[in-house]
Backbone as XML, in Angstrom:
<?xml version="1.0"?>
<chain id="A" units="angstrom">
  <residue number="1" name="MET">
    <atom name="N" x="7.757" y="17.736" z="0.355"/>
    <atom name="CA" x="8.624" y="19.239" z="0.047"/>
    <atom name="C" x="8.964" y="19.177" z="2.132"/>
  </residue>
  <residue number="2" name="ILE">
    <atom name="N" x="10.603" y="19.915" z="1.750"/>
    <atom name="CA" x="10.584" y="20.197" z="2.779"/>
    <atom name="C" x="10.762" y="21.454" z="3.793"/>
  </residue>
  <residue number="3" name="GLY">
    <atom name="N" x="10.014" y="21.609" z="4.452"/>
    <atom name="CA" x="9.128" y="22.742" z="5.381"/>
    <atom name="C" x="10.894" y="23.342" z="6.363"/>
  </residue>
  <residue number="4" name="LEU">
    <atom name="N" x="10.361" y="24.423" z="6.769"/>
    <atom name="CA" x="11.201" y="25.539" z="7.237"/>
    <atom name="C" x="10.634" y="26.453" z="8.563"/>
  </residue>
  <residue number="5" name="VAL">
    <atom name="N" x="11.155" y="26.376" z="9.494"/>
    <atom name="CA" x="10.609" y="27.310" z="10.459"/>
    <atom name="C" x="11.835" y="27.915" z="10.901"/>
  </residue>
  <residue number="6" name="LEU">
    <atom name="N" x="11.936" y="28.959" z="10.859"/>
    <atom name="CA" x="12.419" y="30.345" z="11.754"/>
    <atom name="C" x="12.343" y="30.872" z="13.072"/>
  </residue>
  <residue number="7" name="VAL">
    <atom name="N" x="13.300" y="30.157" z="13.816"/>
    <atom name="CA" x="13.233" y="30.333" z="14.794"/>
    <atom name="C" x="13.898" y="32.023" z="15.428"/>
  </residue>
  <residue number="8" name="SER">
    <atom name="N" x="13.373" y="32.436" z="16.546"/>
    <atom name="CA" x="13.518" y="34.016" z="16.651"/>
    <atom name="C" x="13.316" y="34.641" z="17.968"/>
  </residue>
  <residue number="9" name="HIS">
    <atom name="N" x="14.139" y="35.369" z="18.554"/>
    <atom name="CA" x="13.120" y="36.256" z="20.294"/>
    <atom name="C" x="12.227" y="37.605" z="18.962"/>
  </residue>
  <residue number="10" name="SER">
    <atom name="N" x="12.487" y="37.568" z="18.110"/>
    <atom name="CA" x="11.702" y="39.074" z="17.818"/>
    <atom name="C" x="10.897" y="37.841" z="16.410"/>
  </residue>
  <residue number="11" name="LYS">
    <atom name="N" x="9.693" y="38.142" z="16.789"/>
    <atom name="CA" x="8.529" y="38.273" z="15.532"/>
    <atom name="C" x="8.482" y="38.968" z="14.658"/>
  </residue>
  <residue number="12" name="THR">
    <atom name="N" x="9.358" y="40.109" z="14.735"/>
    <atom name="CA" x="9.092" y="40.895" z="13.457"/>
    <atom name="C" x="10.786" y="40.598" z="12.303"/>
  </residue>
  <residue number="13" name="LEU">
    <atom name="N" x="11.852" y="39.705" z="13.615"/>
    <atom name="CA" x="12.607" y="39.208" z="12.067"/>
    <atom name="C" x="12.390" y="37.990" z="11.606"/>
  </residue>
  <residue number="14" name="ALA">
    <atom name="N" x="11.387" y="37.030" z="12.524"/>
    <atom name="CA" x="11.374" y="36.003" z="12.213"/>
    <atom name="C" x="10.115" y="36.022" z="10.785"/>
  </residue>
  <residue number="15" name="GLU">
    <atom name="N" x="9.544" y="37.043" z="10.623"/>
    <atom name="CA" x="8.568" y="37.324" z="9.812"/>
    <atom name="C" x="9.464" y="37.803" z="8.506"/>
  </residue>
  <residue number="16" name="GLY">
    <atom name="N" x="9.900" y="38.556" z="8.152"/>
    <atom name="CA" x="10.865" y="39.375" z="7.631"/>
    <atom name="C" x="11.912" y="37.973" z="6.497"/>
  </residue>
  <residue number="17" name="VAL">
    <atom name="N" x="12.350" y="37.721" z="7.195"/>
    <atom name="CA" x="13.234" y="36.767" z="7.128"/>
    <atom name="C" x="12.184" y="35.767" z="6.436"/>
  </residue>
  <residue number="18" name="ALA">
    <atom name="N" x="11.356" y="34.670" z="7.048"/>
    <atom name="CA" x="9.772" y="34.314" z="6.145"/>
    <atom name="C" x="9.962" y="34.474" z="5.613"/>
  </residue>
  <residue number="19" name="GLU">
    <atom name="N" x="10.080" y="35.767" z="4.840"/>
    <atom name="CA" x="8.819" y="37.122" z="3.989"/>
    <atom name="C" x="10.705" y="36.826" z="2.839"/>
  </residue>
  <residue number="20" name="LEU">
    <atom name="N" x="11.361" y="37.049" z="2.768"/>
    <atom name="CA" x="13.168" y="36.562" z="2.027"/>
    <atom name="C" x="12.690" y="35.535" z="1.848"/>
  </residue>
  <residue number="21" name="ALA">
    <atom name="N" x="13.134" y="34.464" z="2.219"/>
    <atom name="CA" x="13.542" y="33.509" z="1.811"/>
    <atom name="C" x="12.060" y="32.621" z="1.388"/>
  </residue>
  <residue number="22" name="ARG">
    <atom name="N" x="10.557" y="33.134" z="1.405"/>
    <atom name="CA" x="10.119" y="32.073" z="0.456"/>
    <atom name="C" x="10.345" y="33.153" z="-0.286"/>
  </residue>
  <residue number="23" name="THR">
    <atom name="N" x="10.343" y="34.133" z="-1.136"/>
    <atom name="CA" x="10.590" y="35.323" z="-2.175"/>
    <atom name="C" x="11.948" y="34.357" z="-2.860"/>
  </residue>
  <residue number="24" name="MET">
    <atom name="N" x="13.235" y="34.168" z="-2.229"/>
    <atom name="CA" x="14.267" y="33.068" z="-2.663"/>
    <atom name="C" x="13.641" y="31.860" z="-3.713"/>
  </residue>
  <residue number="25" name="GLY">
    <atom name="N" x="12.986" y="31.232" z="-2.746"/>
    <atom name="CA" x="12.451" y="30.270" z="-2.833"/>
    <atom name="C" x="11.251" y="29.804" z="-4.094"/>
  </residue>
  <residue number="26" name="VAL">
    <atom name="N" x="11.228" y="31.271" z="-4.566"/>
    <atom name="CA" x="10.097" y="31.550" z="-5.425"/>
    <atom name="C" x="8.754" y="30.981" z="-5.457"/>
  </residue>
  <residue number="27" name="GLY">
    <atom name="N" x="8.518" y="31.060" z="-4.245"/>
    <atom name="CA" x="6.851" y="30.908" z="-3.496"/>
    <atom name="C" x="6.459" y="29.419" z="-3.746"/>
  </residue>
  <residue number="28" name="LYS">
    <atom name="N" x="7.647" y="28.830" z="-3.769"/>
    <atom name="CA" x="7.467" y="26.754" z="-3.270"/>
    <atom name="C" x="8.254" y="26.634" z="-2.470"/>
  </residue>
  <residue number="29" name="ALA">
    <atom name="N" x="8.687" y="27.308" z="-1.849"/>
    <atom name="CA" x="8.766" y="26.689" z="-0.102"/>
    <atom name="C" x="8.248" y="27.019" z="1.043"/>
  </residue>
  <residue number="30" name="VAL">
    <atom name="N" x="7.781" y="25.615" z="1.683"/>
    <atom name="CA" x="7.125" y="26.726" z="2.665"/>
    <atom name="C" x="8.072" y="26.768" z="3.946"/>
  </residue>
  <residue number="31" name="VAL">
    <atom name="N" x="7.360" y="27.739" z="4.614"/>
    <atom name="CA" x="8.614" y="28.835" z="5.155"/>
    <atom name="C" x="7.538" y="29.247" z="6.835"/>
  </residue>
  <residue number="32" name="GLU">
    <atom name="N" x="7.785" y="28.873" z="7.338"/>
    <atom name="CA" x="7.014" y="29.394" z="9.005"/>
    <atom name="C" x="7.336" y="29.798" z="9.559"/>
  </residue>
  <residue number="33" name="PRO">
    <atom name="N" x="7.563" y="31.401" z="10.497"/>
    <atom name="CA" x="8.128" y="31.777" z="10.694"/>
    <atom name="C" x="7.755" y="31.562" z="12.260"/>
  </residue>
  <residue number="34" name="ALA">
    <atom name="N" x="8.936" y="31.737" z="13.397"/>
    <atom name="CA" x="8.344" y="31.192" z="14.721"/>
    <atom name="C" x="9.176" y="32.646" z="15.672"/>
  </residue>
  <residue number="35" name="GLY">
    <atom name="N" x="8.199" y="33.982" z="15.955"/>
    <atom name="CA" x="9.651" y="34.556" z="16.865"/>
    <atom name="C" x="8.759" y="35.532" z="17.714"/>
  </residue>
  <residue number="36" name="GLY">
    <atom name="N" x="9.408" y="35.289" z="18.985"/>
    <atom name="CA" x="8.541" y="36.166" z="19.916"/>
    <atom name="C" x="8.192" y="35.074" z="20.777"/>
  </residue>
  <residue number="37" name="ASP">
    <atom name="N" x="7.879" y="35.618" z="21.343"/>
    <atom name="CA" x="6.956" y="34.657" z="22.778"/>
    <atom name="C" x="5.923" y="34.504" z="22.798"/>
  </residue>
  <residue number="38" name="ALA">
    <atom name="N" x="4.770" y="33.696" z="23.180"/>
    <atom name="CA" x="3.582" y="33.619" z="23.137"/>
    <atom name="C" x="2.356" y="34.446" z="23.152"/>
  </residue>
  <residue number="39" name="ASP">
    <atom name="N" x="3.944" y="36.022" z="24.046"/>
    <atom name="CA" x="2.646" y="37.668" z="23.786"/>
    <atom name="C" x="2.912" y="38.060" z="22.921"/>
  </residue>
  <residue number="40" name="GLY">
    <atom name="N" x="3.870" y="37.664" z="22.130"/>
    <atom name="CA" x="4.339" y="38.603" z="20.822"/>
    <atom name="C" x="5.804" y="39.399" z="21.872"/>
  </residue>
  <residue number="41" name="GLY">
    <atom name="N" x="5.692" y="39.435" z="22.560"/>
    <atom name="CA" x="6.986" y="40.334" z="22.517"/>
    <atom name="C" x="8.263" y="39.915" z="22.331"/>
  </residue>
  <residue number="42" name="LEU">
    <atom name="N" x="9.827" y="40.066" z="22.611"/>
    <atom name="CA" x="10.355" y="39.237" z="22.571"/>
    <atom name="C" x="10.427" y="38.016" z="23.494"/>
  </residue>
  <residue number="43" name="GLY">
    <atom name="N" x="11.908" y="37.004" z="22.923"/>
    <atom name="CA" x="11.538" y="35.990" z="23.762"/>
    <atom name="C" x="11.439" y="35.125" z="22.985"/>
  </residue>
  <residue number="44" name="THR">
    <atom name="N" x="11.127" y="33.890" z="23.537"/>
    <atom name="CA" x="11.067" y="32.428" z="23.090"/>
    <atom name="C" x="10.441" y="31.701" z="23.405"/>
  </residue>
  <residue number="45" name="SER">
    <atom name="N" x="9.510" y="30.719" z="22.448"/>
    <atom name="CA" x="8.003" y="29.933" z="23.345"/>
    <atom name="C" x="8.153" y="28.928" z="22.791"/>
  </residue>
  <residue number="46" name="ILE">
    <atom name="N" x="8.372" y="27.526" z="23.589"/>
    <atom name="CA" x="8.026" y="26.502" z="22.797"/>
    <atom name="C" x="6.895" y="26.542" z="22.147"/>
  </residue>
  <residue number="47" name="GLU">
    <atom name="N" x="5.427" y="27.248" z="22.665"/>
    <atom name="CA" x="3.963" y="27.033" z="22.084"/>
    <atom name="C" x="4.050" y="27.383" z="20.917"/>
  </residue>
  <residue number="48" name="VAL">
    <atom name="N" x="5.037" y="28.957" z="20.306"/>
    <atom name="CA" x="5.009" y="29.199" z="19.154"/>
    <atom name="C" x="5.802" y="28.334" z="18.223"/>
  </residue>
  <residue number="49" name="VAL">
    <atom name="N" x="7.021" y="27.992" z="18.690"/>
    <atom name="CA" x="7.540" y="27.204" z="17.763"/>
    <atom name="C" x="6.719" y="26.080" z="17.135"/>
  </residue>
  <residue number="50" name="GLU">
    <atom name="N" x="6.284" y="24.941" z="18.392"/>
    <atom name="CA" x="5.251" y="23.833" z="17.699"/>
    <atom name="C" x="4.180" y="24.207" z="17.092"/>
  </residue>
  <residue number="51" name="ASP">
    <atom name="N" x="3.662" y="25.195" z="17.050"/>
    <atom name="CA" x="2.587" y="25.779" z="16.632"/>
    <atom name="C" x="3.673" y="25.957" z="14.301"/>
  </residue>
  <residue number="52" name="ALA">
    <atom name="N" x="3.809" y="26.925" z="14.706"/>
    <atom name="CA" x="4.918" y="27.053" z="13.261"/>
    <atom name="C" x="5.235" y="26.267" z="12.918"/>
  </residue>
  <residue number="53" name="LEU">
    <atom name="N" x="6.328" y="24.781" z="13.781"/>
    <atom name="CA" x="6.149" y="23.506" z="13.072"/>
    <atom name="C" x="5.416" y="22.442" z="12.579"/>
  </residue>
  <residue number="54" name="GLU">
    <atom name="N" x="3.733" y="22.800" z="13.460"/>
    <atom name="CA" x="2.135" y="22.331" z="12.791"/>
    <atom name="C" x="1.809" y="22.658" z="11.391"/>
  </residue>
  <residue number="55" name="ARG">
    <atom name="N" x="2.726" y="24.002" z="11.325"/>
    <atom name="CA" x="2.038" y="24.506" z="10.510"/>
    <atom name="C" x="2.843" y="23.793" z="9.007"/>
  </residue>
  <residue number="56" name="ALA">
    <atom name="N" x="4.572" y="23.832" z="9.072"/>
    <atom name="CA" x="4.637" y="23.548" z="7.984"/>
    <atom name="C" x="5.021" y="22.227" z="7.678"/>
  </residue>
  <residue number="57" name="ARG">
    <atom name="N" x="4.366" y="21.533" z="8.497"/>
    <atom name="CA" x="4.239" y="19.779" z="8.439"/>
    <atom name="C" x="2.871" y="19.738" z="7.373"/>
  </residue>
  <residue number="58" name="ALA">
    <atom name="N" x="2.230" y="20.593" z="8.014"/>
    <atom name="CA" x="0.921" y="20.491" z="7.225"/>
    <atom name="C" x="1.053" y="20.564" z="6.511"/>
  </residue>
  <residue number="59" name="VAL">
    <atom name="N" x="1.451" y="21.625" z="5.434"/>
    <atom name="CA" x="2.058" y="21.816" z="3.830"/>
    <atom name="C" x="3.562" y="21.228" z="3.495"/>
  </residue>
  <residue number="60" name="GLY">
    <atom name="N" x="4.107" y="20.823" z="4.215"/>
    <atom name="CA" x="5.147" y="20.379" z="3.658"/>
    <atom name="C" x="4.821" y="18.831" z="3.743"/>
  </residue>
  <residue number="61" name="GLY">
    <atom name="N" x="5.680" y="18.789" z="4.974"/>
    <atom name="CA" x="5.230" y="16.897" z="5.108"/>
    <atom name="C" x="5.949" y="16.059" z="5.207"/>
  </residue>
  <residue number="62" name="GLU">
    <atom name="N" x="7.480" y="16.713" z="4.397"/>
    <atom name="CA" x="8.202" y="15.637" z="4.047"/>
    <atom name="C" x="9.619" y="16.326" z="5.140"/>
  </residue>
  <residue number="63" name="GLY">
    <atom name="N" x="9.908" y="16.401" z="6.435"/>
    <atom name="CA" x="10.725" y="16.895" z="7.067"/>
    <atom name="C" x="11.113" y="18.530" z="6.762"/>
  </residue>
  <residue number="64" name="ILE">
    <atom name="N" x="11.131" y="18.698" z="7.414"/>
    <atom name="CA" x="11.184" y="20.579" z="8.602"/>
    <atom name="C" x="12.590" y="20.523" z="9.078"/>
  </residue>
  <residue number="65" name="VAL">
    <atom name="N" x="12.834" y="21.622" z="8.799"/>
    <atom name="CA" x="14.661" y="22.064" z="9.362"/>
    <atom name="C" x="13.995" y="23.501" z="10.055"/>
  </residue>
  <residue number="66" name="LEU">
    <atom name="N" x="14.587" y="23.607" z="11.323"/>
    <atom name="CA" x="14.968" y="24.499" z="11.643"/>
    <atom name="C" x="15.936" y="25.077" z="11.752"/>
  </residue>
  <residue number="67" name="LEU">
    <atom name="N" x="15.590" y="26.776" z="11.648"/>
    <atom name="CA" x="17.005" y="27.615" z="11.976"/>
    <atom name="C" x="16.444" y="28.412" z="13.092"/>
  </residue>
  <residue number="68" name="ALA">
    <atom name="N" x="17.322" y="28.811" z="13.987"/>
    <atom name="CA" x="17.693" y="29.994" z="14.844"/>
    <atom name="C" x="18.245" y="31.117" z="14.962"/>
  </residue>
  <residue number="69" name="ASP">
    <atom name="N" x="17.676" y="32.102" z="15.535"/>
    <atom name="CA" x="18.780" y="33.311" z="16.166"/>
    <atom name="C" x="20.338" y="32.513" z="16.903"/>
  </residue>
  <residue number="70" name="ILE">
    <atom name="N" x="19.906" y="33.171" z="18.196"/>
    <atom name="CA" x="20.931" y="32.862" z="19.124"/>
    <atom name="C" x="20.749" y="32.629" z="20.791"/>
  </residue>
  <residue number="71" name="GLY">
    <atom name="N" x="21.225" y="32.113" z="21.344"/>
    <atom name="CA" x="20.387" y="31.623" z="22.822"/>
    <atom name="C" x="19.666" y="31.031" z="22.936"/>
  </residue>
  <residue number="72" name="SER">
    <atom name="N" x="18.525" y="31.971" z="24.002"/>
    <atom name="CA" x="17.473" y="30.614" z="24.478"/>
    <atom name="C" x="16.645" y="30.088" z="23.055"/>
  </residue>
  <residue number="73" name="SER">
    <atom name="N" x="16.334" y="30.903" z="21.566"/>
    <atom name="CA" x="15.749" y="30.307" z="20.538"/>
    <atom name="C" x="16.692" y="28.978" z="19.635"/>
  </residue>
  <residue number="74" name="VAL">
    <atom name="N" x="18.598" y="28.916" z="20.001"/>
    <atom name="CA" x="18.814" y="27.530" z="19.974"/>
    <atom name="C" x="18.404" y="26.621" z="20.964"/>
  </residue>
  <residue number="75" name="LEU">
    <atom name="N" x="18.004" y="26.419" z="21.562"/>
    <atom name="CA" x="17.364" y="25.989" z="23.291"/>
    <atom name="C" x="16.415" y="25.442" z="22.478"/>
  </residue>
  <residue number="76" name="THR">
    <atom name="N" x="15.022" y="26.377" z="22.787"/>
    <atom name="CA" x="14.082" y="26.356" z="22.704"/>
    <atom name="C" x="14.161" y="25.264" z="21.365"/>
  </residue>
  <residue number="77" name="ALA">
    <atom name="N" x="14.501" y="25.331" z="20.337"/>
    <atom name="CA" x="14.754" y="24.527" z="19.210"/>
    <atom name="C" x="14.795" y="23.296" z="19.494"/>
  </residue>
  <residue number="78" name="LYS">
    <atom name="N" x="15.570" y="22.906" z="19.988"/>
    <atom name="CA" x="15.971" y="21.974" z="20.773"/>
    <atom name="C" x="15.201" y="20.829" z="21.859"/>
  </residue>
  <residue number="79" name="LEU">
    <atom name="N" x="14.571" y="21.865" z="21.686"/>
    <atom name="CA" x="13.421" y="21.103" z="23.099"/>
    <atom name="C" x="12.115" y="20.610" z="21.796"/>
  </residue>
  <residue number="80" name="VAL">
    <atom name="N" x="12.105" y="21.486" z="21.409"/>
    <atom name="CA" x="10.755" y="21.354" z="19.992"/>
    <atom name="C" x="10.847" y="19.706" z="20.011"/>
  </residue>
  <residue number="81" name="ILE">
    <atom name="N" x="12.453" y="20.377" z="18.792"/>
    <atom name="CA" x="13.568" y="18.967" z="18.005"/>
    <atom name="C" x="12.519" y="17.776" z="19.204"/>
  </residue>
  <residue number="82" name="ASP">
    <atom name="N" x="13.460" y="17.566" z="20.395"/>
    <atom name="CA" x="13.506" y="16.169" z="20.738"/>
    <atom name="C" x="11.783" y="15.802" z="21.799"/>
  </residue>
  <residue number="83" name="GLU">
    <atom name="N" x="10.915" y="16.785" z="21.220"/>
    <atom name="CA" x="9.001" y="16.112" z="21.754"/>
    <atom name="C" x="8.176" y="15.696" z="20.158"/>
  </residue>
  <residue number="84" name="ALA">
    <atom name="N" x="9.242" y="16.703" z="18.808"/>
    <atom name="CA" x="8.926" y="16.795" z="17.497"/>
    <atom name="C" x="8.589" y="14.959" z="16.748"/>
  </residue>
  <residue number="85" name="VAL">
    <atom name="N" x="7.716" y="14.676" z="16.659"/>
    <atom name="CA" x="7.397" y="13.511" z="16.138"/>
    <atom name="C" x="8.184" y="13.594" z="14.343"/>
  </residue>
  <residue number="86" name="GLY">
    <atom name="N" x="8.657" y="12.404" z="13.788"/>
    <atom name="CA" x="9.195" y="12.626" z="12.242"/>
    <atom name="C" x="10.832" y="13.259" z="11.924"/>
  </residue>
  <residue number="87" name="ASP">
    <atom name="N" x="10.727" y="13.460" z="10.986"/>
    <atom name="CA" x="11.646" y="14.119" z="10.479"/>
    <atom name="C" x="11.765" y="15.309" z="10.848"/>
  </residue>
  <residue number="88" name="VAL">
    <atom name="N" x="13.011" y="16.197" z="12.234"/>
    <atom name="CA" x="12.815" y="17.367" z="12.496"/>
    <atom name="C" x="14.396" y="17.551" z="12.812"/>
  </residue>
  <residue number="89" name="VAL">
    <atom name="N" x="14.618" y="18.373" z="12.004"/>
    <atom name="CA" x="15.922" y="18.976" z="11.848"/>
    <atom name="C" x="16.533" y="20.474" z="12.547"/>
  </residue>
  <residue number="90" name="LEU">
    <atom name="N" x="17.050" y="20.889" z="13.221"/>
    <atom name="CA" x="17.890" y="22.223" z="13.365"/>
    <atom name="C" x="19.404" y="21.916" z="12.844"/>
  </residue>
  <residue number="91" name="ALA">
    <atom name="N" x="19.764" y="22.858" z="12.143"/>
    <atom name="CA" x="20.238" y="22.801" z="11.437"/>
    <atom name="C" x="21.765" y="24.393" z="11.529"/>
  </residue>
  <residue number="92" name="ASP">
    <atom name="N" x="22.149" y="23.436" z="11.222"/>
    <atom name="CA" x="23.521" y="24.648" z="12.315"/>
    <atom name="C" x="24.270" y="25.919" z="11.440"/>
  </residue>
  <residue number="93" name="ALA">
    <atom name="N" x="23.432" y="26.535" z="10.913"/>
    <atom name="CA" x="23.803" y="28.251" z="10.110"/>
    <atom name="C" x="23.144" y="28.983" z="10.860"/>
  </residue>
  <residue number="94" name="PRO">
    <atom name="N" x="23.424" y="30.203" z="9.726"/>
    <atom name="CA" x="22.587" y="31.962" z="10.540"/>
    <atom name="C" x="21.535" y="31.913" z="10.246"/>
  </residue>
  <residue number="95" name="LEU">
    <atom name="N" x="21.040" y="32.851" z="10.539"/>
    <atom name="CA" x="19.293" y="32.671" z="10.874"/>
    <atom name="C" x="19.400" y="32.763" z="8.820"/>
  </residue>
  <residue number="96" name="VAL">
    <atom name="N" x="19.639" y="33.979" z="8.694"/>
    <atom name="CA" x="19.398" y="34.848" z="7.322"/>
    <atom name="C" x="19.791" y="33.938" z="5.966"/>
  </residue>
  <residue number="97" name="GLU">
    <atom name="N" x="21.511" y="33.574" z="6.169"/>
    <atom name="CA" x="21.875" y="33.298" z="4.736"/>
    <atom name="C" x="21.374" y="31.725" z="4.962"/>
  </residue>
  <residue number="98" name="GLY">
    <atom name="N" x="21.147" y="31.521" z="6.472"/>
    <atom name="CA" x="20.352" y="29.489" z="6.431"/>
    <atom name="C" x="19.562" y="29.261" z="5.181"/>
  </residue>
  <residue number="99" name="ALA">
    <atom name="N" x="18.080" y="30.950" z="5.683"/>
    <atom name="CA" x="16.925" y="30.108" z="5.646"/>
    <atom name="C" x="16.774" y="30.520" z="3.930"/>
  </residue>
  <residue number="100" name="VAL">
    <atom name="N" x="17.951" y="31.634" z="3.377"/>
    <atom name="CA" x="17.596" y="31.755" z="2.454"/>
    <atom name="C" x="18.266" y="30.520" z="1.152"/>
  </residue>
  <residue number="101" name="ALA">
    <atom name="N" x="19.128" y="29.994" z="1.328"/>
    <atom name="CA" x="20.191" y="28.993" z="1.421"/>
    <atom name="C" x="18.959" y="27.785" z="1.351"/>
  </residue>
  <residue number="102" name="ALA">
    <atom name="N" x="18.083" y="27.220" z="2.203"/>
    <atom name="CA" x="17.816" y="26.421" z="2.435"/>
    <atom name="C" x="16.045" y="26.128" z="1.811"/>
  </residue>
  <residue number="103" name="ALA">
    <atom name="N" x="15.967" y="27.504" z="1.581"/>
    <atom name="CA" x="14.575" y="28.313" z="0.747"/>
    <atom name="C" x="14.485" y="27.838" z="-0.510"/>
  </residue>
  <residue number="104" name="SER">
    <atom name="N" x="15.565" y="28.197" z="-1.025"/>
    <atom name="CA" x="15.788" y="27.743" z="-2.717"/>
    <atom name="C" x="16.477" y="26.841" z="-2.853"/>
  </residue>
  <residue number="105" name="MET">
    <atom name="N" x="16.834" y="25.614" z="-2.008"/>
    <atom name="CA" x="16.787" y="24.138" z="-2.074"/>
    <atom name="C" x="15.787" y="23.748" z="-1.870"/>
  </residue>
  <residue number="106" name="ALA">
    <atom name="N" x="14.731" y="23.792" z="-0.422"/>
    <atom name="CA" x="13.758" y="22.992" z="-1.227"/>
    <atom name="C" x="12.667" y="23.233" z="-1.786"/>
  </residue>
  <residue number="107" name="ALA">
    <atom name="N" x="12.627" y="24.457" z="-2.523"/>
    <atom name="CA" x="11.618" y="24.932" z="-3.848"/>
    <atom name="C" x="12.600" y="24.027" z="-5.492"/>
  </residue>
  <residue number="108" name="THR">
    <atom name="N" x="13.541" y="23.166" z="-4.924"/>
    <atom name="CA" x="13.990" y="22.356" z="-6.104"/>
    <atom name="C" x="13.288" y="21.201" z="-5.806"/>
  </residue>
  <residue number="109" name="GLY">
    <atom name="N" x="12.508" y="20.920" z="-4.867"/>
    <atom name="CA" x="12.137" y="19.649" z="-3.806"/>
    <atom name="C" x="12.954" y="19.079" z="-3.365"/>
  </residue>
  <residue number="110" name="ALA">
    <atom name="N" x="14.310" y="19.723" z="-3.303"/>
    <atom name="CA" x="15.745" y="18.126" z="-2.811"/>
    <atom name="C" x="15.534" y="18.184" z="-0.986"/>
  </residue>
  <residue number="111" name="ASP">
    <atom name="N" x="16.191" y="16.465" z="-0.847"/>
    <atom name="CA" x="15.472" y="15.656" z="0.207"/>
    <atom name="C" x="15.608" y="16.836" z="1.455"/>
  </residue>
  <residue number="112" name="LEU">
    <atom name="N" x="15.706" y="16.260" z="2.201"/>
    <atom name="CA" x="16.112" y="16.788" z="4.045"/>
    <atom name="C" x="17.328" y="16.986" z="3.712"/>
  </residue>
  <residue number="113" name="GLY">
    <atom name="N" x="18.606" y="15.871" z="3.847"/>
    <atom name="CA" x="19.436" y="16.813" z="3.681"/>
    <atom name="C" x="20.303" y="17.055" z="3.041"/>
  </residue>
  <residue number="114" name="ALA">
    <atom name="N" x="19.579" y="17.046" z="1.904"/>
    <atom name="CA" x="19.856" y="18.492" z="0.610"/>
    <atom name="C" x="19.474" y="19.863" z="1.297"/>
  </residue>
  <residue number="115" name="VAL">
    <atom name="N" x="18.839" y="19.642" z="1.932"/>
    <atom name="CA" x="18.134" y="22.072" z="2.149"/>
    <atom name="C" x="19.111" y="21.999" z="3.492"/>
  </residue>
  <residue number="116" name="VAL">
    <atom name="N" x="19.534" y="20.755" z="4.812"/>
    <atom name="CA" x="19.696" y="20.779" z="5.597"/>
    <atom name="C" x="21.786" y="21.625" z="4.995"/>
  </residue>
  <residue number="117" name="ALA">
    <atom name="N" x="21.897" y="20.733" z="4.414"/>
    <atom name="CA" x="23.040" y="20.760" z="3.772"/>
    <atom name="C" x="23.233" y="22.254" z="2.847"/>
  </residue>
  <residue number="118" name="ALA">
    <atom name="N" x="22.317" y="22.736" z="2.451"/>
    <atom name="CA" x="22.213" y="24.017" z="1.797"/>
    <atom name="C" x="22.275" y="25.121" z="2.859"/>
  </residue>
  <residue number="119" name="ALA">
    <atom name="N" x="21.489" y="25.153" z="3.634"/>
    <atom name="CA" x="22.032" y="26.420" z="5.294"/>
    <atom name="C" x="23.076" y="26.151" z="5.269"/>
  </residue>
  <residue number="120" name="GLU">
    <atom name="N" x="23.502" y="24.750" z="5.895"/>
    <atom name="CA" x="24.476" y="24.999" z="6.774"/>
    <atom name="C" x="25.724" y="25.292" z="5.980"/>
  </residue>
  <residue number="121" name="SER">
    <atom name="N" x="25.409" y="25.308" z="4.373"/>
    <atom name="CA" x="27.130" y="25.337" z="3.646"/>
    <atom name="C" x="26.918" y="27.484" z="3.804"/>
  </residue>
  <residue number="122" name="ALA">
    <atom name="N" x="25.745" y="28.229" z="3.913"/>
    <atom name="CA" x="25.649" y="29.148" z="4.140"/>
    <atom name="C" x="26.518" y="30.317" z="5.128"/>
  </residue>
  <residue number="123" name="TYR">
    <atom name="N" x="27.391" y="29.335" z="5.458"/>
    <atom name="CA" x="28.572" y="30.073" z="6.707"/>
    <atom name="C" x="29.854" y="29.982" z="5.158"/>
  </residue>
  <residue number="124" name="ASP">
    <atom name="N" x="30.043" y="29.169" z="4.414"/>
    <atom name="CA" x="31.159" y="28.460" z="4.025"/>
    <atom name="C" x="30.915" y="29.875" z="2.991"/>
  </residue>
  <residue number="125" name="HIS">
    <atom name="N" x="30.046" y="31.582" z="2.600"/>
    <atom name="CA" x="29.237" y="32.158" z="1.629"/>
    <atom name="C" x="30.222" y="33.196" z="2.109"/>
  </residue>
  <residue number="126" name="ARG">
    <atom name="N" x="30.469" y="33.549" z="3.336"/>
    <atom name="CA" x="30.124" y="34.331" z="4.194"/>
    <atom name="C" x="31.720" y="34.537" z="4.268"/>
  </residue>
  <residue number="127" name="LYS">
    <atom name="N" x="32.766" y="33.428" z="4.311"/>
    <atom name="CA" x="34.334" y="33.417" z="3.705"/>
    <atom name="C" x="34.849" y="33.628" z="2.543"/>
  </residue>
  <residue number="128" name="SER">
    <atom name="N" x="33.831" y="34.013" z="1.906"/>
    <atom name="CA" x="34.582" y="33.877" z="0.161"/>
    <atom name="C" x="34.373" y="35.653" z="0.355"/>
  </residue>
</chain>
């Protein structure tokens, strides 16, 4: 199964989006929040993202899709990917809609490419 890691400046936001995505993934999607800095405040942390990546990998194992909100969370996600082992991809997708679409696709057992494509197609649904 493909795992998802949700990178946000806010721990609360990442946890809320993860909860929503898991629900839309009918409890089958592996979704890990990676929000806030290492002390739990607003910000981003490589360590927080790496910990979430390892949790997702432990359950998913077939690849990881990262979704990030804005600014430094995108940069942090890219830095983690540069050091990551295995198939880890940052989707160019809105955090909430992308997470829901990716979790729904991951729950079907789809491969990494299909899960990334589902997340990135979330932009298309906003234009409709």
